[in-house]
C-alpha positions as CSV (number, residue, x, y, z in Angstrom):
1,M,-0.2,0.0,0.0
2,T,1.9,3.2,-1.4
3,G,0.8,7.1,-1.6
4,R,-0.6,6.9,1.9
5,L,1.1,10.5,2.6
6,S,0.6,12.1,-0.9
7,G,0.6,15.5,-0.5
8,K,2.1,15.8,3.1
9,R,4.8,17.9,3.3
10,I,6.8,16.8,6.5
11,F,9.3,18.9,9.2
12,V,11.3,15.6,10.9
13,T,13.5,16.9,13.5
14,G,16.5,14.1,14.7
15,A,16.1,12.8,11.3
16,A,20.0,11.6,10.5
17,Q,19.6,8.7,13.1
18,G,17.5,5.8,14.7
19,I,13.4,6.5,15.0
20,G,14.2,9.9,12.8
21,L,15.7,8.3,10.0
22,A,13.5,5.0,10.2
23,M,10.3,7.6,9.9
24,A,11.9,9.4,7.3
25,K,12.5,6.5,5.1
26,A,8.9,5.2,5.8
27,F,7.5,8.7,4.9
28,M,9.4,9.1,1.7
29,R,8.0,5.5,0.7
30,Q,4.6,6.5,1.3
31,D,5.2,9.6,-1.4
32,A,5.5,12.3,1.4
33,A,7.8,15.4,0.5
34,L,10.3,15.9,3.3
35,F,12.5,18.7,5.1
36,L,15.0,16.6,7.6
37,V,16.6,18.7,10.0
38,D,19.2,17.3,12.9
39,R,22.4,19.0,15.1
40,D,24.7,16.4,13.4
41,A,25.4,18.1,9.9
42,A,27.8,15.5,8.2
43,L,25.4,12.9,9.2
44,L,22.4,14.4,8.5
45,E,23.9,15.3,4.9
46,R,24.9,11.9,4.4
47,E,21.4,10.4,4.9
48,A,19.7,12.9,3.3
49,V,22.1,12.9,0.1
50,A,21.3,8.9,0.0
51,L,17.3,9.4,0.7
52,Q,17.5,11.9,-2.5
53,Q,19.8,9.5,-4.5
54,A,16.4,7.0,-3.8
55,G,14.1,9.3,-5.3
56,G,12.8,11.7,-2.4
57,S,11.3,14.7,-2.9
58,L,13.2,16.4,0.2
59,G,15.5,19.6,1.9
60,W,17.3,19.4,4.9
61,L,19.2,21.6,7.2
62,A,21.6,21.5,10.3
63,V,19.7,23.3,12.9
64,D,19.9,23.2,16.8
65,I,16.1,23.0,17.9
66,T,16.5,24.9,20.9
67,D,17.7,27.8,19.2
68,A,13.8,29.5,18.4
69,A,15.5,31.6,15.5
70,G,17.2,28.6,13.8
71,V,13.9,26.8,13.9
72,T,11.9,29.7,12.4
73,A,14.7,29.9,9.5
74,A,14.5,26.1,8.9
75,V,10.8,26.2,8.4
76,R,10.6,29.2,6.0
77,D,13.7,27.1,4.1
78,A,11.3,24.1,4.0
79,G,8.6,26.1,2.4
80,E,11.2,27.4,-0.3
81,K,12.4,23.5,-0.8
82,I,9.2,21.6,-0.7
83,G,6.2,23.9,0.0
84,R,4.8,25.1,3.3
85,I,5.0,22.1,5.5
86,N,1.8,20.6,6.8
87,A,3.0,18.1,9.0
88,L,5.8,18.1,11.9
89,V,7.4,15.3,13.7
90,N,9.1,16.4,16.9
91,N,11.4,13.5,17.2
92,A,14.6,15.1,18.8
93,G,15.3,14.0,21.8
94,V,18.0,13.2,24.5
95,N,18.3,11.0,27.6
96,V,19.2,12.7,30.7
97,F,19.0,10.3,33.5
98,A,20.4,11.0,36.8
99,E,19.3,10.7,40.9
100,P,17.4,13.7,41.2
101,L,19.2,15.1,44.4
102,E,22.5,14.6,42.1
103,T,21.0,16.5,38.9
104,T,23.1,19.4,38.2
105,D,21.5,22.4,36.6
106,E,23.1,21.9,33.1
107,E,21.3,18.4,33.1
108,W,18.3,20.0,34.0
109,N,18.5,22.5,31.3
110,R,19.8,20.1,28.9
111,C,16.8,17.7,29.4
112,F,14.4,20.5,29.2
113,D,15.9,22.7,26.2
114,I,16.1,19.6,23.8
115,N,13.1,17.5,25.0
116,L,10.5,20.4,25.4
117,K,11.5,23.6,24.7
118,G,12.9,22.3,21.3
119,A,9.7,20.8,20.5
120,W,7.7,23.8,21.6
121,N,10.2,25.6,19.8
122,C,9.2,23.9,16.3
123,C,5.5,23.8,17.1
124,K,5.5,27.7,17.4
125,A,7.1,27.9,14.2
126,A,5.0,25.8,11.9
127,L,1.4,26.5,13.4
128,P,0.7,29.5,11.8
129,G,1.5,28.0,8.3
130,M,-0.6,25.2,9.3
131,I,-3.5,27.1,10.4
132,D,-3.3,30.2,7.5
133,A,-3.5,26.4,5.2
134,G,-6.7,25.1,6.6
135,G,-4.9,22.3,8.6
136,G,-2.1,20.3,9.5
137,V,-0.9,17.8,12.1
138,I,1.8,17.6,14.4
139,L,3.5,14.4,15.9
140,N,5.3,14.6,19.4
141,I,7.5,11.3,19.8
142,A,7.1,11.0,23.4
143,S,8.0,7.7,25.0
144,T,6.3,5.1,27.9
145,H,8.5,7.4,30.1
146,A,5.2,10.1,29.5
147,F,3.4,7.8,31.8
148,T,5.2,6.0,33.6
149,I,8.3,6.2,35.8
150,I,11.7,4.6,35.9
151,P,13.8,5.2,39.1
152,H,17.3,6.8,38.9
153,T,15.7,8.1,35.2
154,F,15.3,11.7,36.5
155,P,14.4,14.5,34.9
156,Y,13.8,12.7,31.7
157,P,10.4,11.3,32.6
158,L,9.5,15.0,33.7
159,A,10.4,16.4,30.3
160,K,8.3,13.7,28.4
161,H,5.2,14.1,31.0
162,A,5.1,17.7,29.9
163,L,5.8,17.0,26.2
164,L,2.5,14.8,26.6
165,G,0.9,17.9,28.4
166,M,1.7,19.9,25.7
167,T,0.4,17.5,22.6
168,K,-3.0,17.6,24.7
169,S,-3.1,21.3,25.0
170,L,-2.0,22.3,21.4
171,G,-4.4,19.4,20.3
172,L,-7.5,20.8,22.3
173,E,-6.6,24.8,21.2
174,Y,-6.3,24.3,17.5
175,A,-8.6,21.6,17.0
176,H,-11.4,24.2,15.7
177,K,-8.3,25.2,13.2
178,N,-8.2,21.6,12.0
179,V,-4.8,21.1,13.0
180,R,-4.6,17.6,14.8
181,V,-1.6,17.3,17.9
182,N,-1.0,14.0,19.0
183,A,1.9,12.0,20.2
184,L,3.3,8.7,19.8
185,A,5.0,6.8,22.8
186,P,7.6,4.2,22.3
187,G,9.2,1.8,24.8
188,Y,12.6,0.6,24.3
189,V,13.4,0.8,20.9
190,A,16.4,-0.7,18.8
191,T,18.7,2.7,18.3
192,Q,22.0,3.5,19.0
193,K,20.9,5.0,22.2
194,V,19.8,1.7,23.5
195,I,23.2,0.1,22.7
196,D,24.8,2.6,24.3
197,Y,22.7,2.7,27.5
198,W,23.4,-1.4,27.6
199,N,27.2,-0.6,26.9
200,S,27.3,1.8,30.3
201,F,27.0,-1.3,32.0
202,P,29.9,-3.6,33.4
203,D,28.1,-6.1,31.7
204,P,26.6,-4.9,28.2
205,Q,24.8,-8.3,27.3
206,A,23.5,-8.9,30.8
207,A,22.0,-5.7,30.6
208,K,20.6,-6.3,27.1
209,T,19.2,-9.4,28.3
210,E,17.6,-8.0,31.4
211,T,15.6,-5.4,29.0
212,M,14.4,-8.4,26.7
213,K,12.9,-10.0,29.8
214,L,10.8,-7.1,30.7
215,H,8.9,-7.2,27.5
216,P,6.0,-9.9,27.1
217,G,7.3,-10.6,23.8
218,G,10.8,-11.0,24.6
219,R,12.1,-8.6,22.4
220,I,11.9,-4.8,21.9
221,A,11.0,-2.9,18.9
222,S,12.6,-1.8,15.4
223,P,13.1,1.7,14.5
224,E,11.1,0.8,11.5
225,E,8.3,-0.6,13.9
226,I,7.9,3.2,15.4
227,A,8.0,4.4,11.5
228,M,5.1,2.5,10.6
229,A,2.9,3.8,13.5
230,A,4.0,7.3,12.6
231,V,2.7,7.1,9.0
232,F,-0.9,6.0,10.0
233,M,-0.6,8.7,12.5
234,I,0.3,11.5,9.9
235,S,-1.9,10.0,7.4
236,D,-5.5,11.0,6.8
237,E,-6.4,7.2,7.9
238,C,-7.3,8.8,11.5
239,P,-8.7,12.3,10.9
240,F,-10.5,11.8,14.5
241,M,-7.5,11.3,16.6
242,N,-6.3,14.3,18.6
243,A,-5.0,15.4,21.7
244,A,-4.0,11.4,21.9
245,C,-1.2,9.0,22.4
246,L,-0.7,6.1,21.0
247,T,1.6,3.5,22.6
248,V,3.9,1.3,20.8
249,D,5.9,-0.7,23.5
250,G,4.8,-4.2,23.3
251,G,2.5,-4.4,26.2
252,L,5.8,-3.3,28.6
253,S,3.8,-0.4,29.9
254,V,1.0,-3.0,31.0
255,Q,2.7,-5.6,32.9
256,Q,2.7,-4.9,36.2
257,H,5.6,-7.4,37.1
258,P,7.7,-9.3,34.2
259,A,7.2,-12.7,34.0
């Protein structure tokens, strides 16, 4: 089934690797036009050129989403490259895990600047164009941390709880303007961030095994599985889904105790 995103012009943050890159590839396969942003200029260019050579309609720009002026310029550039964007995917994020009383001001600011303020910068830049055009869709990539708490991961879940709150608030504020705002909450996904997390333990393989055991199916998601859910949420197949969160975690957050 192709063409599910025909006519969508999607601005994707954190698009150079992991879930962001998987979504970009999935969106392109469904005939979307893309504008990709990431802080890593070299990696972004490499991946974007590969997508372009595969026949994709896209533009890209290295952007730090914590820079509101830079984001505004990127949205303007997107309009010139692929046409006014009508879909935004706030995917860029960073893991900041610490004990609460050991969290430094620098860690706190970094966590909220990227995971929350950055997403708001993108929403603020994209919303006026969507409203003027008669509608659009925003998808915030949240996490199961947005409604569950894992000890020793402070302040990351606070930022993701707030991102989910922003999703609901904006969804209600702009529903009458035909702008849908939703969130997608992955659990563990086989990205480099998760591999780095396992490698932070003295026995990475044991850490990986424990992660797998947490899941009813005995495995974690691939980035492509999260991307397939994102295609659905960006598409016109769910026009009445708004201010909602779709959880894609293999049942992790439902299970009270691992088997």
